[in-house]
C-alpha positions, 0 to 999 in steps of 0.5 A: 467329609461330604454328607449324601443327600439322605442324611441332610434331610430331616425326617418328616413324622406326618409322612403322607399315608400309602394309596392302600392306606387311604382306601382302607380308612375310607372303607371303614369310615364307609362302613362304620357310617353304612352301619349307623344309617341301618342303625337308624334304619332299624330303630325307625322301623321298630319305633314305627311298628311300635306306635302301630301296635299302640294305636292298634290296643286303643282303637281295637285296630285288627292290624297284622303286626309282627309281635313274639308272644311269650307263652309257658306254664308257671314257674318255667321262667318266662318272667326271668327271662322277661327281666333278662331281655330288658336288662333290668329287674322290676320284680315282674315274677312278684306279680305273675300269678297276681296278673290275669292280663296280658303285658305288652313289653315294647323295649327300645334300644336308647343310648343315652337313657343310661336308667331304664325309663318306663311308661304305660299306655293309658287305659283306652287311649294311646297316650302313655303316662309319665315315666317310671323308675322305680322297679317297686313301683311299676310291679304295683301298677301292674298289678292294680291295673290288673285287679281292676280291670278284672273286678269291673269286668267281673271276670278271673282273666281278660284278653285286653293287654296292658302296654309298658314301654321301656327304653334302655341303653342295654335293652334290644328293640324288641316287643313281646307279649308276655302271657299268664302263665298255664297252671293245672289247678286253679288257686285258693279263692280263684274261680275253678275254670281259671286254668280253662280259661287262661289256656283259652285266651292264651290260644287266641293271643297266639292262633294269628299268623302274625305272630311268633310264638316263644314257647318256654319249658323247664329243662326238668321236663322231658320232651316225652312227657311236656304237658304244654307241647300239645297245646303249641302244637294245636296253634302252629303244628309244623312249629313253623313260626314257633321258637322253644326256649328251655329254661333253667338248663343249668339244673340239667347239666349235672346229668350229661356224663357222655358226648352222646348224652348231650348231643341226644338231647339238644337234638329233642331226640326225634320229638321235634322236627329237623328242622326247629332248633331249640334255645337252650337259656339259664341265668343267674338265680341270685334274687337279692338287691343288687344293681342292673349292672351286676345284674347283667354281668351275672347272665353273661357269667352264666352263660360262660359257665355253661358253655365251659361245662359243656367243653370241660365237664362232658366227656367228649364235650358237645357238638358246638358247631350244631348246636353252639348258636343256641346255648346261652341267653346271649345267642336267644336275644340276638336271634329274637331282634334279628327275627323280628327285624326281618319280619317287620321288614317283610311286613312293611309293603302289607302294612303300608297298604293295610294303612292307606285303606283304613285311613280311607275308610276312616276319611270316609266315616267323617264325612259321613259324621259330618254330614250328619252334623250338617243334617241336623240343622237342615230340617228339609233333608232330615226329612228327606232321609228320613222319609227315604229311610222309612220308605226302605224299611217298608219296603224290606218288610213287605219283602220278607213276608212275601217271601226272603231267605236273607238275612240267614233264617239260621241266625234270624229265624225263629222255631215255634219253641222260640216264637212262644217263649220270646213272645211269653206266650208258651202255650194255647188257653184250654190246650194242656198238650204241646202243639206241634205244627209241620214245620215247628223245629225250623227257624222261620221268619215273615211270611213263612212264619206267619203261615205256621202260626196260622197252621198252629192255631189250626191244629190247636183248635182241632185238638180241643174237645168239647167241654164237658156239661153238668147235668145241672146245665143241661137242665137249666137249659133244657126245661127253660126251652121246655118251657117255651113250647115247640117240638125240638126242645131237645135239639135247641137245648144243645144248640144253646150248650154247644153255642155257649161252649164255643164262645167260651172257649173258641174266643181265648183260642182266636185272641192268642192267635191274634198276639202271636201273629202280632209277635211275628209281625213286630220281629221283622222290624230288626230283620228290615233294619238288617237288610237296610243296613247291607243295603246302605253298605252297597250305595256310599250315595245313602245315608246311613240314620243308625246315628240317629237313635231317637228317630230310630226309636220313633220309627220302631214304635209307632212299627210296633203300635201299628201292628197292635192297632192290627192286632186289636181289630183284628181280635175284634172282626174275628169275635164278630164272626164268632158272635155270628156262628154262635147266633140263636138265629144262625143256621149253621146247626141246622144245615141239611149237610149237618143234620144228614149227619147227626151221631156222627163228626166223620164229616168234619174229620174228613174236611180236616184230614183232608185240608191241604193248604200251604202250611201242611206241606211239611218240610221238617221231622215233625210229622203230621197232625195226629187224629187225637187232634180231632174233637171225635166224641167217643164212640160209647160216650161214657165220658160225657156221663158223671157217674150216677149218683146212688139215689138217682133212681130213687128221684125218678121214681118219685117224680114219675108218681108227682107226674112234673109239668115240665119234662126232665132233661133226662127223658129221650126225645127225637132230635128231627121232631118226627113223629109222636111216639106210643104212648098207649102204656103211659098209664101203667106204671101210675095210679087210676085216680091221677089218670087226668092228670097224667093224660094231661101231661101226656097231651103236653109231653106229644109236643116235645116228643117225649115218653113219660112211662116210668119205667121207661123214664128210669131206664133211659135217664142216662141215655137222654143226657149222653144224647144231648152232651153228643148233639152238642158236642157235634153242633159245638165241631160244626161251629169250629169248622166254620170258623177255622175253615171259612172265617178265621182264616180269611179275616186274620190275613186281611186284618194283618197282611193286607195293611202291611203290604198297603197301608204301613208306610202311609201310616208310619208316615202320617205319624212321623211326618205329619207334624210340624218342624219342631216337634219332628226335630224332636227325634234328631236333636235329643242329647242322646242322638247328638251326643252319639254322633259328636262322640264318635265323631271325636273317636274316629278323629283320634284315630284318623290322626295316630293312623295318618302319622303311621302311614307317613313314618312306614312311606318313609321306612318304605323308601329305604327298604 
């Protein structure tokens, strides 16, 4: 029997696949390769940002790195959510209240890490410590670092974060900044302001626009009564970068019976925007000792139970199409990971450009540091740089004295009250009332502040009245002048009283003015340094001298010494003017314009009120000088006459009977030394047997212009004393006017301002640079200066290394975008 060809063939078990099958296999392999490449790119991008974040924490770099900040109230389930994201428990809940520092959790998905490996970044370094696997040890280290740091800075909370890197096969690629939970009241033993400090710190951490906000709130809290939702609105009013998570959702499930109740709650009932979709999460409540695998299994089981209850336990179920993607921990985890990766991709180009700029800035700083270190061995270069810097400071000082508004007076200037407080000179000697010159409330410096102090000195001097003089002092001076003879004893006595008062009371005022002006000039050094730094930053070829601590200290001391010497010289010059004005040989008290106005000081008051200097032009709200500041004796002169004693008239009568050989200080006299008065009734009050002695006294009294009649003497004793006090007060006002309007202002201006403009650089240069090289180098090779530069250079090298590494990684990442 013939067999068919087909029957004679042996079937081939490995028949060639069809073309369509081959294409399907190829597509599948290609998709797998693409997925693997995408996963690799995602991990590379995540690792690059993690390293960049570590560098930012270590060196204080302000980099706009996309990050998630988890915030919420205490016991809102924030710590449990972090443990669920990590995939293992490390008892972070036990240290929640003990943690007063942010915790940066860098979660790295590593399929090879079957057990979690946790490492903490060292304080003030980009290096990480050894891996830790014990959960209890992790919690203890967080608590120990927090307590140590807060003890060091003497604070209840701190914004300096703790960085923990967790590598695990069951955690996502995610970075979250955990913050201390909000509290309404401080715990026992904590400062009362702890809740406010926590709220302020969290707002600061969540405010940068490159950070996402993960806000947690318990499901038992109604939307309308949320305590912390308003705080979130202050940070992110539109919730554009806020993800809201309702925790402990299983506690709320039993309250739902109808579908509309569930849908109404899940939609937030209009309390959130239409585009804001909160997530609803429930986590295992069992806090017993379980394995990590069991912990993850329970998380999945809770998600299943929640969905089952919503589908089967609620009449009509819920709108699963609309709200299903937002229910359960697994949905939240996928969303957080995808959202962060999306932000990473969007921020990569800007981050790359910023890294290039930072690397360039650090390289320039390193070049400057190297130049400084090299200059320490080149004396001539150091001399040149130091002289240029000193010349720059002197130039800026002259500009500030001539009038400048840079730097900002609002920041660097001082009011009169601040000047008094910082200088330690809170008042003017002998002045009991506060002195408020024009513009006292404005913040001034430089030449403007100098002129204000000058006018304050003028106001203080004119507000001083001639001090009261006792009868004993008047008698001592008057009787001594009378004993020398002459026709103007009373006038000379009043002038001597005025001279003594001027020397005693005006000298302290002039010395105080010199001290206040010296303080104004010394305060300009810091302003000149600030202006010099600003100019140096504009010109890259100008060497920055900030690192040379020893030289800057020597420059400051030399300038202070220069100003102090000027103050000492000005005090001597002003004292010389005071001595000249109060000299017995001075004719100030006998000038015709003054003698013509004896009995009034309207002349002086008119001149003071008519003063129209620059400082009198008041720009502030303080007003003008009050009339009471001028030393006008009262019209009745009562305050200058001490109360008469009860037996004064008895003493005067006794002196009348005994006919003294010298006149009494209370006798009236003509201060001009004019015509003699009629003494015809001189003998009416005395005994005739003493007529000869009385006549002799009357003859002597003609030369002193004194009326010696007994009754007249008694009646005029008080007015004579008042007349001498009044005349001395007028003499005092005249001396004061000559000093304040003629001598002192010009002396202080030429003594302070002219040397600062013309001789400052010469004086500083002579003291700092006119020395041998060995002494000159002492300002630069001191341990403080060199060590400061070396430390700064080492820090810059570390920053440069990590930034260059991050830059290289981001360049590779940019090629895959």
